[in-house]
C-alpha positions in Angstrom: 132.5 107.3 99.4 130.6 110.6 99.1 133.9 112.3 98.2 134.4 109.7 95.4 130.9 110.2 94.1 131.3 114.0 94.0 134.8 113.9 92.4 133.9 111.3 89.7 130.6 113.2 89.0 132.6 116.4 88.5 135.1 114.6 86.2 132.3 113.0 84.1 130.4 116.3 83.9 133.5 118.1 82.7 134.2 115.5 80.0 130.6 115.0 78.7 127.7 116.8 80.5 125.0 115.0 78.5 126.2 111.6 79.6 126.2 112.8 83.2 122.6 113.9 82.8 121.6 110.6 81.3 123.2 108.7 84.2 121.5 110.8 86.8 118.1 110.4 85.0 118.7 106.6 84.7 119.5 106.3 88.4 116.5 108.4 89.4 114.2 106.3 87.2 115.5 103.1 88.7 115.1 104.3 92.2 111.5 105.5 91.6 110.5 102.2 89.9 112.1 100.1 92.6 110.4 102.1 95.4 107.0 101.8 93.7 107.3 98.0 93.1 108.8 97.4 96.6 105.9 98.9 98.4 103.5 96.3 97.0 106.0 93.5 97.7 106.3 94.4 101.4 102.6 93.8 101.8 102.6 90.6 99.9 105.5 89.3 101.8 103.8 90.1 105.1 100.7 88.3 104.0 102.7 85.2 103.0 104.5 85.1 106.3 101.3 85.5 108.2 99.7 82.6 106.3 102.7 80.4 106.9 102.7 81.2 110.6 99.0 80.4 110.9 99.6 77.1 109.1 102.5 76.1 111.4 100.4 77.0 114.4 97.6 74.8 113.3 99.9 71.9 112.7 101.4 72.2 116.1 98.0 72.4 117.7 96.9 69.2 115.9 100.1 67.4 117.0 99.5 68.5 120.6 95.9 67.4 120.5 96.3 64.3 118.3 95.0 61.9 120.9 91.8 63.8 121.5 91.2 64.4 117.8 91.6 60.7 117.2 89.4 59.7 120.2 86.5 62.0 119.1 87.0 61.2 115.3 87.7 64.8 114.5 90.2 64.2 111.7 87.9 65.5 109.0 87.1 68.7 110.8 90.7 69.4 111.7 91.8 68.6 108.2 89.3 71.2 106.8 90.6 73.8 109.3 94.2 73.3 108.3 93.5 73.5 104.5 
C-alpha cells in the first residue's frame, strides 16, 4: 500500500502539482483536527464508562442486600446513593 501511495502521489504531482499540494494540506488539516478533538473525547468516554460502572455496581449491591435494606427500611437512603 505504501508503494501505491508513492506511485499515485508521483503521478498526481507530475500531472498537477498544485492539486497534489492541496490534497496533502487537506489530509494534514483533517489529521490535526481529528487528533485535537479525539483527545478530549477519550477523557469524556472514560468518565462515562466509569459512571456507568459505578451505577451497575450500586445496583448489584442493592440487589444482593435487598432483604437487609427492606428490613431496616433503608430504601430512601439507598435510592439517594444510587441517584
